[in-house]
C-alpha positions, 0 to 999 in steps of 0.5 A, spaced: 965 218 077 969 221 083 965 226 086 969 233 088 963 238 088 956 238 090 951 244 089 946 245 092 939 248 090 932 250 092 926 250 088 918 250 087 914 253 093 919 255 099 918 251 106 920 252 113 926 248 114 929 249 107 934 253 111 936 247 116 937 243 110 941 247 106 945 248 112 945 240 114 948 239 106 953 244 106 956 242 112 956 235 112 959 235 105 965 239 108 966 235 113 966 230 109 971 233 104 967 236 099 967 243 096 960 246 096 956 251 091 950 254 092 945 255 086 941 261 086 934 261 084 933 254 083 933 251 076 933 259 074 940 259 077 943 253 073 941 257 066 943 263 068 950 261 071 948 264 079 953 259 082 957 261 088 962 258 093 959 256 100 963 255 106 961 253 113 960 260 115 955 261 109 950 257 112 951 260 119 945 262 124 940 260 119 937 254 122 931 259 125 929 262 118 924 261 114 924 261 107 931 260 103 937 263 102 938 261 096 932 263 093 927 260 089 923 262 082 920 259 077 924 257 070 921 255 063 927 255 060 929 249 065 923 245 062 926 245 054 932 241 052 936 247 050 935 250 057 937 244 061 943 243 056 945 250 058 944 248 065 948 242 065 954 246 061 954 252 067 954 246 072 960 243 069 963 249 068 963 251 076 965 245 077 959 241 080 959 234 080 953 232 083 946 236 085 942 236 092 935 238 090 930 241 096 923 241 093 916 238 091 914 234 086 915 239 080 922 239 083 924 233 084 920 231 077 925 236 073 931 233 077 929 226 074 929 228 067 935 232 068 939 226 071 936 222 066 939 227 060 945 228 063 947 222 068 948 227 073 947 224 080 942 228 084 939 226 091 932 230 092 930 232 099 922 233 100 921 240 101 913 242 101 908 244 106 904 239 102 906 233 105 904 230 098 910 226 096 910 218 096 915 214 100 915 219 106 911 219 112 913 227 113 916 233 108 920 239 111 916 244 112 909 240 113 909 241 121 911 248 121 905 249 117 900 245 121 902 249 126 901 256 123 894 254 121 892 251 128 894 258 131 890 261 126 883 257 126 883 258 134 883 265 133 877 264 127 873 260 132 872 266 137 869 270 131 865 264 129 862 262 136 860 269 137 856 271 131 854 264 131 857 263 124 859 257 119 867 258 117 870 255 111 878 256 112 881 254 106 888 251 107 894 249 102 895 242 099 896 242 092 889 238 091 892 233 097 888 233 104 893 232 109 894 240 112 886 240 112 885 233 115 890 233 120 889 241 121 882 240 123 884 234 128 888 239 132 884 244 132 878 241 134 874 243 127 867 240 125 869 237 119 875 237 113 873 237 106 878 234 102 879 232 095 880 225 096 874 223 097 869 228 094 867 223 088 864 218 094 860 223 098 857 230 098 861 232 104 858 239 104 851 236 104 853 231 110 856 236 114 850 241 114 845 235 115 848 230 119 853 235 123 851 243 123 844 242 124 844 237 129 848 240 134 852 246 132 850 253 131 858 255 130 862 251 125 870 251 123 870 247 117 878 246 114 877 246 106 883 243 102 884 248 096 881 245 090 881 248 083 876 243 081 870 245 086 872 252 087 875 251 094 872 254 100 869 260 096 865 254 092 862 251 098 860 258 101 856 259 094 853 253 095 851 254 103 848 261 100 844 257 095 842 251 098 842 252 106 841 260 106 839 259 113 846 259 115 851 265 115 857 262 111 863 266 111 871 264 108 878 265 110 883 263 106 889 263 109 894 263 103 901 264 103 901 265 111 902 258 111 909 258 108 912 262 112 915 263 119 921 260 123 920 253 122 918 248 129 923 243 132 920 237 128 922 241 122 929 243 124 930 236 126 927 233 119 931 237 115 938 236 119 937 229 119 935 229 111 941 234 109 945 229 112 942 223 108 943 226 103 951 227 103 951 220 105 947 217 099 951 220 094 957 217 098 954 211 097 953 211 090 946 213 090 943 217 085 936 219 083 933 218 089 929 222 094 931 222 102 924 220 105 922 218 113 919 211 114 918 210 122 923 214 124 928 211 119 931 215 113 929 211 106 931 212 099 925 213 095 926 213 087 924 219 084 918 216 080 915 213 086 916 220 090 912 224 085 906 219 083 901 222 088 899 216 090 900 217 098 893 215 101 889 219 107 888 216 113 881 214 113 881 213 121 883 220 122 878 222 117 873 218 122 876 221 128 874 228 125 867 226 125 867 222 132 870 228 135 865 233 132 859 231 135 
């Protein structure tokens, strides 16, 4: 099938750098002679036919903006065969031959299903602050989120030190510990409690008995959100019950981690990946995510990208312990 028109959508949680990716996809496509359509509100826009023409000026002055100019929304209809049929009919009626989907694991899973059902050429871009997609060293938005967390922890440490408190700072990650671990290193936190090793060791007891009690009268602990353990709130309750001599407080950073102007690293990554997405379609690639490995763009099959087998760097985990003594 000859591709003449490419549709772009953003789906799932927003991530800083999505606009830079939209800009790069749009302008690279136009440069290579393709028409471009913007699909509003993710898969919902495909189902409800919210499709608009995109020109080069449509993406002017957006590289520095957080969020996504295409908006994003959940779409239960797209999870059904009937909804996907409606989405396909609207896509074809709009003249769209291929899609670039920017989002996380849920978005790329939906793209994979859609591509298989209707033989649609789709290339994905890893747009998520969680950095939990396989086959790529980093995802769009991850670096900005790290910087946001570090800035918040720097401010919290002033209070923790002044009041001699133990602060649990909960960060996002969708049960993945990359944000918690690396922001702990960057902010000089005393520990990172992450879901990847929760079955190996009682991380709270280890912190209290071998770290906090030993030499600290205040501490910052980065905690990855984890519904199974109750996250930072669950840890604070345990401290109150098991170690009542410590004054434990909780700060949940929440959606502030998603916002803000993307860092230079995220702008460059998104721009490179956006250009690579169009190159991939021109090469006849389909059903792949653009990743980055050792500085080079790579093609990652959707099943590998969403497998959730990306491993935590144990050296980095040890580094937090070594530097917190």
